[in-house]
N, C-alpha and C positions, 0 to 999 in steps of 0.2 A: 439657272439656279441650281445650286448643289443639293445633294440629298440631305445633308445636314441642315441646310436652310429650310427645306420643305418640312423636315421633322420639327424644327423649332417653331415654324409658323403654325403647324398643325397642333402642337402642344399648347401654344398661346391661344389658339382658337377655341380649343376644348375648355381651357381654364376660363376664358372670358365668357363663354356660353354658360358654363355652370354658375359663375359669379352672378350673372344677370338673373338667373332663376333660383338662386340659392335659398332665399326665404320661402319661396313657394314650395320647393322640393323638401325643405327641412322637416315637414310634418308628414311626409309620404314615405312609403317603403323604398323609394328610389334614392338611396344614400349617395353621398359624394363618392364613396369608394366604388360603388357599382358603376357610376358614370365614368370615372377615370379608368378603372380596370377594363370595362367594356370598350372604351375608346382606344385603349392601348392595344387590345386584340385586333381592332380594325386597322390601326396604324402599323402594326408589326408585320414581320415577314409572312405570317400566315394569311394575310389579306393584301394590304396595300404595300407593305415593305418599306415604309418611310422611316421606321425606327428599328435598327438592327444592331445587336451587340457586337457581332463579328466585324461590322464595317468600321466602327471607331469606338472601341469600348471605354477609352480613358474618360471622356466627358460624362458618360453614363455612370461609371463607377464613382467618379468624383461627386456627382449630384447625389447619389444614394448615400455616400459616406457623410456628406455635409448635412443631409436631412437627418440621419440617425444621430449624428453628433449633437446637433441643436436640440433634438427631442430629448436625448439622454440628459443633456446639461440642464435644460429648462424644467423637465419633469422632476429631476432631483432637487433643483433649486427651490421648488415650491413645497417640498415635503418638510414638515416641521415635527419636532419631537412629540408635540401634543397629538399629532395625527395617529401616533402609535400608542397613546395612553388612554385618553377618554374614548371609549368605544373602539380602542385599537385591537381588541381581541380578534376582530374579523380580518383586517389585513395581516395581522401577525400570524394567524393560523394559516391563511391562504399562502403567505410567502414562506413561512418557516416550515410548514408541513406539506401543504398542497403542491408547491412548486417542485421540491425534490421528488415527491411521489409521482408527479406528472412526467418528469424526465425518466424515472425508472419504469413507469408503465409504458411510455412510448418506446423505450428501448426494448422491453420484453416483447411487446406486440409486433415490433418491426422484425424480430428474429424469424418467425415462420412466414411472414407475408412478403418480405423483401429479400429473397435469396440472391446471392451474388455480391452482397455488401459484406465487408468485414465487420467484426464485432465493434470496432471503433467508429466505422462509418455509420453503423446502426445507431450508436450512441450519439453521433453528431446529428442525425436526423431528429432524434428525440429532443436534443438540446435546442436546435433551431426552431422547432415547433412548440416549445414550452412557453415562451413569453406571450402575453396577451396585449392587444391594442384596443382599448376601449373606444377609440375614435371611430372604429368601424361599426360600432353599434351604440353611438353616443346617446341616443334617446333613452337607452336602457339605464343610464346613470344620470341623465339630466331631467328626466320626467318628474314633475313635482309630486305625483301620486305615489312614486316609489319612496319608501321610507328613507330618511336621511342616513341611517346606519348602513343600509345596503349601498346607497349611492356613494357614500364616503369610502366604504370598504373596497368597492370595485375601482374607484378612482385612485386610491393609494396603491392598490395592488398593481394596476396597470402602469402607474408611474414608476414603480420600483422593480418589477420582475424582469424587465428587459435588461437592466443593468446587472441584476443578480445572476442571470443566466450566462453572462459573458465569461466568468472564470471556467465554467463547465465547457463552454464552446472552445476556448483556446487550449485547454488541457486535452480535450478529445482530439482537436486538430493536431496537436503536437504528437499524439500517439500514432498518427497515420503517416507512413513513410512517403516522402516526396513532397510534403507541404513545406511552406516557409517556416512554420513553427517547429517542424520536426527536425530541422537543421540545428536548432538550439537544444533540442531534447526537452523532456518534461521538466527536469530540474531547472534548466535555463529559462524556460517559459515561465515557470513559477516565480523566479526571482525578477525577471524583466517585465513580463506582462502583468503579473499580479502585484508583487511587492513594489517594484520601482515605479510602475505606472500609477499605483495608488498614492505613493509618496509624492510624485510629481503633481497629481491632481490636487492633493491637499495643499501643496505649496502654492501652485498657481492660483487655485480658486480662493484659498484663504487670503493670500497676499493681495490678489486682485480686488477682493471685496473690501479689505482694510484700506487700500489706497483710494478706492472710489469713495468710501465714507469720509476719509480725511479731506479729500478735495471738495466733496459736497459740503462739508461743514464750513469751508471757507468761501463757498459760493463761486467756485472756479468752473464748475461743470454745468452745461445746459442739460435740460431733460432729454433732448434729442440725442446728444452725444453720450449721455449715460447709457442709453439703450444700444448705441453702436459699440460702446466700450464692452458691454457684455459679450457681444459677438467675438470681439478680439480675445477675451479671456477664454472663451470656449475653444476657439481655434488654436490658441497658444497651447492649451493643455493637451489637445489632441496631437498637434504636430511635435511637441517636445517628446511625447511618448513614442511617436513613430520613429523619430530620428535616433532614439535610444533602443530601437528594436523591441519596444514594448507594445502595449495595446492602447491605441488612441481612444477607443471607445470607453475602456475602463477609466482612463485618466479623465475624460470629459465628464463621465458620470460622477466620479468622486469630486471633481472640481465644482460641479453644480451644487453638491451638498455643502462644500466648504464656502463657496461664494454666497449662497443663500444664508448660511449661518452667520457669516461676517456682516452681511447687510442688516440682519435683524439684531444681532448681539451688540454691534457697535453703532447702533442707530443714534443720531444726534438729536438734540432738542430743537434744532432749527428746521428739521425736516417736516414738511407738511404732506408729503406724498408717501403712500404705502410702498415699502421697499419692493414688494412683489410686482408692482407696476413697472419696475425697471425691466422686467423680462417681457413686457407686452410686445414689443417689436420682434424680438427673437422668437417668441412663441408663434406669432402670426407667420413669420418667415418660415419657421420650421414646419408649420401646418401646410403652407403652400408647397414647400419642397416635398413633404410627405405625400401630398396628393399627386404631384407630378411623378414621384417615385412609383406610386401605384399604377400610373399610366405606363411607365417604363416596364414595370413588372408584367402587366398584361401583354405588352408587346414582345419582350425578349424571353420571358419564362413561361407564362401561362398559355399564350397562343400556340407556340411550338409543342408544349406538353399535351395539349388537347388532341394533337395528331398522333400521339403515341400512348393512348389510354390502355389500361389493362385492368382486369377485375381486382388484382392485388393492390394496385395503386389506389383505386377508388375505395376499396374496403378499408385500407389503412387510413385514408383521409377521413372517412366517416367515423371510424373508431377514434381517431385523434381528436375530433371535435366533440365526441360524446364520452366514451368510456375513459379515455386518457385524461380528459379534463374533469368530467363530472364525478367519477368515482373518487379520485384524490380529494376533490372539494368536499364530498360527503364525509370522507374519513377525517379530514382536517377539522370539520365543523361538528363532529360527533361530541355530544355532551355540552354544546354551546347554548342549548335552549332555543335555537332557531327552528321554526316550523319547516316541515318538508317542502312546502311551496317556495319558501325563501331559499332553502338549500338548492333546490332545482333551478331556480331563477339565477342564482349566483353561478352555479355550475354551467349553465348553458351559455351565459354571456362571458365567455372567455375567447373572443375572436382573435385570430392570428392576423398580423399585419406587417407594419414597416420593419420591425426588428427581424422577423423571419425572412422577409424579402432580402434585406441587405446582407444578412449572414449567409443566406443561400448563394447569393451572387459572389460573395467573397470566396466561398468554397469552389464555385465554378471557376474563378480565376486561378485557384490553386491547382487545377487539373488533376485532382485525385482520381484513382481508378474508377470508382463508382459514381463519378460526378453526374453523369447523365441521368441515372435512375434517381439519385438523391435530389437533383434539381426538379425532376418531374413530380416526385412525391410532395415536395414543399410547395411547388406551384399549384398543384391540384388541391391540396389542403387549404392553402390561403385563398385560392379562388373560390372554393366551396364555402369557406368562412365568410368572405365578402358578400356572397349571395345570400346565404341562409341567415346570418346575423343581421345583415342590413334589412332584409325583407321582414324579419320577425321582430325587430326592435320595437317599433311603434305599437303593434298589436299586443305583444307580451307585456310591455310596460303598462299599458292600459289595463290588461286583464289582471296582472299581479297587483297593480295599484288598487283596483276595486276589491280584490280579496283582502288586502291589508287593511283598507278602511273598514270593511265589514267586520273583520276579526278584531281589530283594535276597539271597535265600539262594544263588542260583546265580551272582551277579555281584559282583565286588569293586569298590569305589569307585563305586558307583552314584550318579549325580548327584543323584537324588531323596533320597539320604541325607545331603545337606549339612546340618550343624547350623545351627540358627537360634536367636535369642534367645527366651526365654519371653515370650509376648505377654500383655499385660494382658487380663483377661476383659472382653469387650464383652457386656453383659447382654442386648442385643437378640438376640444370637446364641447365648447359652449358652456354657459353658466350652469352650475350644479343645482340651482334653485328654481329654474324656469326653463321652458323650451327655448330652442334657438330662435333668435329674432334677427 
C-alpha cells in the first residue's frame, strides 16, 4: 500500500470519526478545527510521516485551492446589499477601516520582530494573516444569546474580508523578485489579476446565474443538478482567470457576487425554493474541504514549524491575534455607540483560518527567499488561533450573552439591539439563530 493511500485512508478515518461525534462535540471547547489540525500534526512528518508536502505536493495544493475557491464563491454569493445597509455600519467599519489598519499594523510590528525578511515579505505576512475565518470559532457568532447585530457583523465580515485581502496579496507578491507575479510586474499584475480577473468573474458569474434562472423558469433543471451547476460556475471562473495569468481566487470571489445577484434579481414567479439553497451542496463540500485543509495544514506547516520555534515568532503570533486585530477594531468602531465589552468581543473573535493557510502555501510554492520564516510565522499564528479561539468560543459567548441580556434590561435604546436583516445560513458556520445541531 502506497504512502498516498495510507494518507488518504487516515484522512478519511479522521473525518468519519469527527462526523460520528460532531453533535456531541459542537457544544464543547473541542472544535472541529482543533480536531483536524491536531490530527494533521500526528499524521505529518513530525510524527507518523503519512502526509508530506515534499513527497507529492500537487494533490495537496489542488485540494487547498479547491477549498478556498468554493468558500470564496459561496461566501460572496450569500452576501446581499441589505447586509451592508440595515445594521451595516458594523461590517462596513470592520471591512473599510479595520481591515486596512490590520494589514498596516501587522506590517509595522513584523519589522522589528522578523529580521531577515524584506519590506515586501513583511507586508506579505501582514496580508496573509489579515483575513478572518469565523468557522474556527463559530459558536461566537451562532450562539443565540449573542445579539443579532454582533452575529450579523462578524458573519458578513468573515464572508468578505478574505476576498478583499486578495488584491493586497497579489500586489505584495508581485513586488518580491523571483515570484510568478513578479515576472508580470506590478502594472501587469494590476491589469491581469485585478482588472481582468474581476471582469471575468462578473461575466462568468452573472451569465451563469442568468442561464440558470432561464432554464429553471422552463423546468429543465433538477434541484440536484442546480447545485452541481454552481460548482461548474465556480470552477470555470477560477480556471479562466488562471489561464489568462490572472488571479483565480479574485475571479471566483467576484463571480460569487454576480451569481448570487443574478439568482435573486432575476428570480421567476414559478420558483418555490429560496435561491440561496442552490449553494447548499457547494457550501457543505467547501466546509468538508476546508476541514481536510486544516488537517493538511497541521501536517505540512504547523507540525514542522513547532520544531523551529523562537521567541520572535511566538511574540508576533500573540500580537497578531491581539494588538493587530483588536486595536484596529477598536479604532474602526470609535463613535459607533457600542459598549466596550462588545468591542472587545468583536475584536477577539477574529480567528485566522483557511485563507491564511492557502495563501501561505502558495507563497511556499513560489520559493521566495524568506519563505521558511514566513511559513513558520503563519503556521504558528493560525495554530494558536485554532486553539485559543476554539477553546474560548463557548465560554465567552455565554459570558458576553449574559452581559448583553442584563444590560439590555437596564438600558433603553442599547446600540447592540439595532435590528439587522436575517442572514442566510452559511453551512460552514451552522445556523446563525441557534447552536449547531
